[in-house]
C-alpha positions in Angstrom: -116.6 3.6 -53.8 -115.0 6.6 -52.2 -111.4 7.2 -53.1 -109.1 7.6 -50.2 -106.8 10.7 -50.5 -103.5 9.9 -49.0 -101.8 12.8 -47.3 -98.7 12.4 -49.5 -100.6 12.3 -52.7 -99.5 15.8 -53.6 -95.9 14.6 -53.6 -96.7 11.8 -55.9 -98.5 14.1 -58.3 -95.4 16.4 -58.3 -93.2 13.5 -59.4 -95.7 12.4 -62.1 -95.8 16.0 -63.5 -92.0 15.8 -63.9 -92.2 12.6 -66.0 -92.4 14.3 -69.5 -89.3 16.4 -68.7 -87.4 13.4 -67.2 -88.1 11.4 -70.5 -87.1 14.4 -72.6 -83.9 15.2 -70.9 -82.6 11.8 -70.1 -79.0 11.2 -71.5 -78.5 14.9 -72.2 -75.3 16.8 -71.2 -76.2 20.0 -69.3 -73.4 22.5 -68.5 -74.2 24.6 -65.5 -72.2 27.7 -64.5 -72.3 28.1 -60.8 -72.0 31.7 -59.6 -73.6 34.7 -57.9 -75.3 34.5 -54.5 -75.6 30.7 -54.9 -71.8 30.6 -54.3 -71.8 32.4 -50.9 -75.2 31.6 -49.3 -75.0 28.2 -47.5 -78.7 27.3 -48.1 -78.4 28.1 -51.8 -75.1 26.2 -52.1 -76.8 23.1 -50.5 -79.8 23.5 -52.7 -77.6 23.7 -55.8 -75.8 20.6 -54.8 -79.1 18.7 -54.4 -80.2 19.9 -57.9 -77.0 18.7 -59.6 -77.2 15.3 -57.9 -80.9 15.1 -58.8 -80.0 15.8 -62.5 -77.4 13.0 -62.3 -79.8 10.4 -60.9 -82.5 11.5 -63.3 -80.3 10.4 -66.1 -78.8 13.7 -67.2 -75.1 14.3 -67.5 -74.4 17.5 -65.5 -71.1 19.4 -65.9 -70.4 22.2 -63.5 -68.2 25.2 -64.3 -67.5 27.8 -61.6 -65.7 31.0 -61.0 -65.3 32.6 -57.6 -65.6 36.4 -57.9 -66.7 37.1 -54.3 -64.2 34.7 -52.7 -61.4 36.1 -54.9 -62.3 39.7 -54.0 -62.3 38.8 -50.3 -58.9 37.1 -50.5 -57.4 40.0 -52.5 -58.7 42.5 -50.0 -57.3 40.4 -47.1 -53.9 40.6 -48.8 -54.2 44.3 -49.5 -54.5 43.8 -53.3 -56.9 45.9 -55.2 -59.9 44.5 -57.2 -60.4 46.3 -60.5 -62.6 45.5 -63.4 -62.5 46.6 -67.1 -64.9 45.6 -69.8 -66.7 43.4 -67.2 -63.5 41.4 -66.5 -61.2 41.3 -63.5 -57.9 42.9 -64.1 -55.5 40.1 -63.1 -51.9 40.9 -62.2 -49.4 38.1 -61.6 -49.9 38.5 -57.9 -53.7 38.4 -58.3 -53.4 35.3 -60.6 -51.8 33.4 -57.7 -54.8 34.3 -55.6 -57.3 33.4 -58.3 -55.6 30.0 -58.8 -55.6 29.2 -55.1 -59.1 30.3 -54.4 -60.7 28.6 -57.4 -58.9 25.3 -57.3 -58.2 25.1 -53.5 -61.3 26.7 -52.0 -64.4 27.1 -54.1 -64.0 23.8 -56.1 -63.1 21.8 -53.0 -66.2 23.0 -51.1 -68.5 22.3 -54.1 -67.0 18.9 -54.7 -67.5 18.1 -51.0 -71.2 19.2 -51.1 -71.9 17.0 -54.1 -70.0 14.0 -52.6 -72.2 14.1 -49.5 -74.7 12.2 -51.7 -72.2 9.6 -53.0 -68.9 9.3 -54.8 -70.0 11.5 -57.7 -68.0 14.7 -58.2 -64.4 15.1 -59.4 -62.7 18.5 -59.5 -60.4 19.6 -62.2 -59.2 22.9 -63.7 -58.9 24.1 -67.3 -55.2 23.4 -66.8 -55.7 19.7 -66.2 -55.2 17.6 -69.4 -55.2 21.0 -71.2 -58.9 21.0 -71.0 -58.9 24.8 -71.7 -56.1 26.5 -73.6 -56.0 30.3 -73.7 -54.0 33.2 -75.0 -53.8 36.7 -73.5 -57.0 38.6 -73.9 -57.0 42.3 -74.9 -60.5 43.8 -74.5 -61.6 46.9 -76.4 -62.8 49.8 -74.3 -63.8 53.1 -76.1 -62.1 51.9 -79.3 -58.7 51.1 -77.6 -57.2 47.7 -76.6 -56.8 47.5 -72.8 -54.2 45.6 -70.8 -56.0 43.6 -68.1 -53.1 41.3 -67.2 -53.4 37.5 -66.9 -56.9 37.2 -68.4 -57.2 34.6 -71.0 -59.2 34.3 -74.3 -60.0 30.7 -75.0 -58.3 29.3 -78.1 -58.9 25.6 -77.7 -61.0 23.1 -75.6 -60.1 19.5 -75.2 -63.0 17.6 -73.7 -61.3 14.2 -73.4 -60.9 14.3 -69.6 -64.4 15.7 -69.0 -66.0 13.0 -71.3 -64.0 10.3 -69.5 -65.4 11.4 -66.2 -69.0 11.6 -67.6 -68.7 8.1 -69.1 -67.5 6.9 -65.7 -70.7 8.2 -64.1 -69.0 11.2 -62.4 -69.9 14.9 -62.2 -67.0 17.0 -63.5 -66.5 20.3 -61.5 -64.3 22.6 -63.5 -62.5 25.8 -62.3 -62.2 28.5 -65.0 -58.4 28.8 -65.3 -56.4 27.8 -68.4 -52.9 27.1 -69.6 -51.3 29.1 -72.4 -49.2 27.3 -75.0 -48.0 30.8 -76.2 -46.1 31.9 -73.1 -46.6 29.1 -70.5 -48.5 31.3 -68.2 -51.7 30.4 -66.4 -54.7 32.6 -67.2 -57.9 33.6 -65.5 -60.8 32.8 -67.8 -64.2 34.3 -67.3 -66.4 31.4 -66.0 -69.4 32.3 -68.2 -67.1 32.2 -71.3 -65.6 28.9 -70.2 -68.9 27.3 -69.5 -70.2 28.3 -73.0 -67.0 27.0 -74.7 -67.3 23.7 -72.9 -71.0 23.4 -73.6 -70.3 23.8 -77.4 -67.4 21.5 -77.4 -69.2 18.8 -75.5 -72.3 19.0 -77.7 -74.4 19.8 -74.7 -78.1 20.2 -75.0 -78.3 23.0 -72.4 -76.1 25.7 -71.0 -77.4 27.2 -67.8 -75.9 30.3 -66.2 -76.8 31.1 -62.6 -76.7 34.8 -61.8 -78.1 37.4 -59.3 -80.9 38.8 -61.4 -84.2 37.4 -62.7 -82.9 37.2 -66.2 -82.2 39.5 -69.1 -84.3 42.7 -68.6 -86.1 44.2 -71.6 -85.2 47.8 -70.9 -82.9 48.1 -67.9 -82.9 50.3 -65.8 -86.2 51.7 -67.1 -88.1 48.5 -66.7 -87.7 45.2 -64.7 -89.6 43.2 -67.3 -87.7 40.0 -68.0 -87.4 38.7 -71.6 -88.4 35.1 -71.2 -87.2 33.9 -74.6 -85.2 35.3 -77.5 -83.3 34.1 -80.6 -79.6 34.3 -81.2 -80.1 37.2 -83.7 -82.3 39.1 -81.3 -79.7 38.7 -78.5 -76.9 39.8 -80.8 -78.7 43.1 -81.5 -79.1 43.7 -77.8 -75.5 42.9 -76.7 -74.0 46.4 -77.3 -76.6 47.9 -75.0 -76.2 45.6 -72.1 -74.6 46.4 -68.7 -70.9 45.3 -68.7 -71.6 42.5 -66.1 -74.2 40.9 -68.3 -72.1 40.9 -71.4 -70.0 37.8 -70.7 -73.1 35.9 -69.7 -75.1 36.7 -72.7 -72.2 36.6 -75.1 -71.6 33.1 -73.7 -75.2 32.1 -74.4 -74.9 33.5 -77.9 -71.7 31.5 -78.6 -73.3 28.3 -77.2 -76.5 28.4 -79.4 -74.5 29.5 -82.4 -72.3 26.4 -82.0 -74.7 23.5 -81.5 -76.2 23.9 -78.1 -79.9 23.7 -78.3 -80.7 26.3 -75.6 -78.9 28.6 -73.2 -80.5 29.9 -70.1 -79.7 32.7 -67.7 -81.5 31.9 -64.4 -82.0 33.5 -61.0 -79.6 31.7 -58.7 -81.1 33.5 -55.7 -84.1 31.1 -55.9 -83.6 27.8 -54.2 -83.7 24.8 -56.6 -83.7 27.2 -59.6 -82.0 24.6 -61.7 -84.8 22.1 -61.1 -87.5 24.7 -61.6 -86.0 25.6 -65.0 -85.4 22.1 -66.2 -88.5 20.3 -65.0 -91.4 22.8 -64.8 -93.3 25.3 -67.0 -92.4 28.0 -64.4 -89.1 29.2 -65.7 -87.0 31.5 -63.6 -84.9 33.3 -66.3 -84.3 34.0 -69.9 -83.9 31.3 -72.6 -81.8 31.9 -75.7 -82.5 29.6 -78.7 -81.0 29.3 -82.2 -82.6 31.3 -84.9 -84.2 28.3 -86.6 -85.6 26.9 -83.3 -89.3 26.3 -83.7 -90.2 24.1 -80.8 -90.1 24.7 -77.1 -86.8 25.2 -75.4 
């Protein structure tokens, strides 16, 4: 008897191929840092929202952490305020901090929450200030052996996951802006979103930290080669950190912190590719670099 091949069979086969990953990841917390071109390109934003909603309905527990570098720079420029970076971090004056707070909580977060909620009453926005989810003190980075003043930039001192866990247990998707309150001086601080995502992933006991960026992953010998390192251990990454470009340092330092503090794997993925989150989670065709603990023997 001849088997009839339905035109939609390929779609069914694609779903079946995902089954092992769906079983494997069900119930896991995945912290995803939203950034790069995915934040400013409408098609990529929509695809990202679809990916996060898919994770939710597939039985995972996604938590989204976002910054807003391009939007902050645009608003600072509109107000005639300069954008300056040192040690890969934005120099944040009190005036710039007002802009950071407004853009992150009032613009970027609201847009992302709106995109997610097109698919149901799922997303709830909060900032690191809310319920003191993230507490920070003033950060003094070292440049050429000297501590540098970069203003209202915070170094995370404490993470309280109570509010985030309550939202997860209520079936919601937390969307968290990377700003924090300081108990030392009462100021609000700008916290690097990569660092915030890593700290939250560790404190939540997440299985996965995923950082979207505008490159293919961690290059083996940039700028001499565009060969991407597909997988490396915490110790291997630690040896590479001093040689990395400043923009990659917070991302890879965040990955290192995560896997050294209980997260099973941390991934830097190419956010310029539509549905990169799903490609990374549910296929063998990864789109970035995976960092695993030193004693990891299995597949990430």
